[in-house]
N, C-alpha and C positions, 0 to 999 in steps of 0.2 A: 733519236730518230731523225732522218734527213728532212722529212716533211715538217717536223716541229721546228727545226733549225731555220728552214726557209720561211715559215710563218713568222717566227720571231724576228728575223731580219726585216721583213716587210711591215709587220704590224706591231712591233715591240712597243711602240709609243702608246698603244691602247692598254697596256698593262695597268693594273690598279694596285700599287704598293699598299701593303697592309689591308688587303681585302677582307680577310677573316676578322681582323680587329674591327673593321667597319660593321660587319655582320653582327659581331658580338655586341657592339654598342647599340645598334638599332634593336636587337633582340631584347636587350635589357630595357630599352625605352618602351617597347611593346608590352613587356611584362608589367611595368609600372602602370601603363595606361589600362591594361586589362584588369588590374586590381581595382582601378577607379571605376571602370565600366566594362564588365565581362562581355558585353555585346560587341565590343570593339574588335574582338578576335574574328568574329564572323564576317566582318567587313574586309579583312585582309586575306582570308583563306583562298586557296586555289579552287575556284568553282567555275567550271567551263560554261555552265548555263549563264551565270552572272556576267562572265566575260563577253559572251555573245550579245548581251544586252548593254554593252558599253563600258563595263567596269574593268577597263584594261589594266589598271594598277594591280589587280590580283595576280597577273602573270609573273610578278616579281616580289610583291609584298609578302607572299606566303613564306619566303625564305627567312623572314624575321620572326615567325611565330615560335614561341618557346615550346620545347618538347615536354616541359613540366611547369606547373605553376606553384609548386611547393617552394616556399621561400628559402629553404636550405638547399634542396637539390638543384634549384636554378643557379645558385652560386657555383656549385660544383660543375654543372653542365656547361656554363659559360666559360669557366676557367679551363675546362678540358678542351673546349672548342678553340679557345685562344691558344692553348698549348699545342694543339694539333696544327693550327694555322701557322704558328711561328716555325714549327719544324718543317712543314711543307714549303713554306716560302724560302727557307734556307736550301732545301733540296731541289725544288722545282725552279725557283726564281719567280719574280712577280708575274711575268707574262704567262708562263706555263700554268701557274696556279690559277690565274684569272681564266685562261682558256678551259682548264679542267673543270672549274666551278661552273662556267657558263654552259659547257656541254652537259654537265649534270643537271642544271636547271632546265635546259631544253628537253633532256630525256624525261625528267619528272613531269614536265608540262605535257609532252606527247603522251605519256602513260595515262595521265588524267583525262586528256582530251579525247583520245581515240579508244581507250580501253576501260575508262571509268574507274581507274585505280585511285583510291583515296590514300596516296602515299604521303601527301603534303611534302614536308622537307625531310622526312625520316630517312629515306634512302639517299638523299643528297648528303646528309650528315654521315651516313654509313660509308658512302664512297670516299669521303675525306678521310675517315678513320682507316679504311683498307689501304688507301694510298700511303698514309703515315706508317702503317704496319709494314709496308713494302720497304720503306726507307729506313725505318728504325725498329726492326723486329725484336731486338733484345732490350729495348727500353722497358723499365719496370714501372708498373702502376700499382696502386694499392686499392683493390676492390673493396668497397665499403670501408675504406680508410684503414683496413686491417690486413687483408690477404694480398701478399705480393705476387703479382703475375706479370710475366713478360707480355708485351703487346701482341706478339705473334700468336700466343695461345688464346688470348681474348678474341683476336680476329678469327682464329680457326673456329672457336665456339660459336661466334656470331654467324660465320659463314655456314656452319653446319645447320643452324636454325633456319637460315635462308634456304638452304637446299631442301630441308624438310618441307618448308612452305611451298617451295617450287613443285614438289612432287604430289602434295596432298591437295593443292588448290586447283582452280580451273585453268583452262588453257589461256584465257584472257589475262589471268593473274600472272602466269608464267611469262607471257610475252611482255606484259607491262613491267615486270621485275627486271627482265633483261634490258629493256629500253631505259628504265630508270637508272640502271648502273652502267649505261653505255660509256660514260666517261672513263670508268675504271677499265673496261674491256678495251677501249681504244688505246689508252695509254700503256696498259700493262699486258694485254692479251697476248701479244706477240712474244714478249719475254717469258711469260708463263708457259707458252707452248714449247719454246726452245729449251727452257729449263726442264720440262717434263721429258722431252725427247733425250736431252743430255743425261738425265738420271737413268733413263731406261738403257741407254748405250753403256753407261758406266756399270750398271748392274749386270748387263750381259757380259761385259769384259771381265768383271770380277768373278762371275760364275765360271767363265771359261778358264780364267787363271787358276781358280781353286781346283778345278778338275785336272788341269795340267800339273799343278803342284802335287796333287794327291797321287797322280800316276807316276810321277818321278820320285817323290820322296817317301810316300807312305805305302806299305805293303797292303795288298788286298787280302792276303791269307796269313794267318798266324796260328800255330799250334797252341792249344790251351795247356799242353803239358810241358813241352820243351821250349816253346817260344820260337821255333823255327819259322821262317818265312820263305816266300819264293825268291827273295833276295839272298838269304843265307845259304839256301840249297835249291838251285833252280830245278833239280831233278825230282824234288819231292812232289807228291800229290796230296791234296787235302780233301777232307770230307767234313760235312756238317752233320753231327749226330742229332738225334731227336731231343737231346737235352739243350739244344741251341748252341752248343760250343763247337768250334772247329778244331779238327785234329789232323796231324799228318798221318799218313798211312801206318808208319811204325807204331804210333801211339793210339791208333784208333781203337785198339782193344781195351785201352784204359777207360774208355767211356762206358757208362753204365747202360747205355741204350744203343741199339743198332744204328749204323749210319744211314743217312737219307741221301 
């Protein structure tokens, strides 16, 4: 996109190489500190009321809160985040990944501040996953270390759950959800729109082609007895009997039911 190219030329020096690796490292640190003192998590969470009282660090420390505190699952979660981050940095480049991440942070903060949505970093992580699925749809992961699934199918399942939540929850939740995923919409919304329009155009052309092909190559009428068609004998007339079969007029008497 032109606007991204322009931003990268002007502000490319602000890129943070290895950004997701940094997030993974600090998340691991917070996990260890939380094991030593569980109250530590409450000091870092995104709490608009606390921010208004001067605890400004909460505006960015929430991104380091682990999504799980199980010692086994945290290893898998951090590895997967690292894996996604490496793929996104290859596809995006450091500057665009940094911008994508910052817009996601801003969207999550706005959702919490104005709509009271307690999303924490859940949808920020989801937006990274959806972006990864856009670039690497056929990558295979093993769900529960057993079931092989392509990334695109996992993304579709996750998106279906989000859509379900969008329709069953309140209006404030819907608005907050859209805002929290604003980075994905900004970066990929235009492409998704054009792809959907292209698929519709291709489907329309294919249907038109099928109809034209049928008109040219396939007969509309065929006698169930002799197999004659309007192509083999243009002068023949055909009727459909009540038994559901089609007959030419000479063989209509062969049907056991009167013609309709």
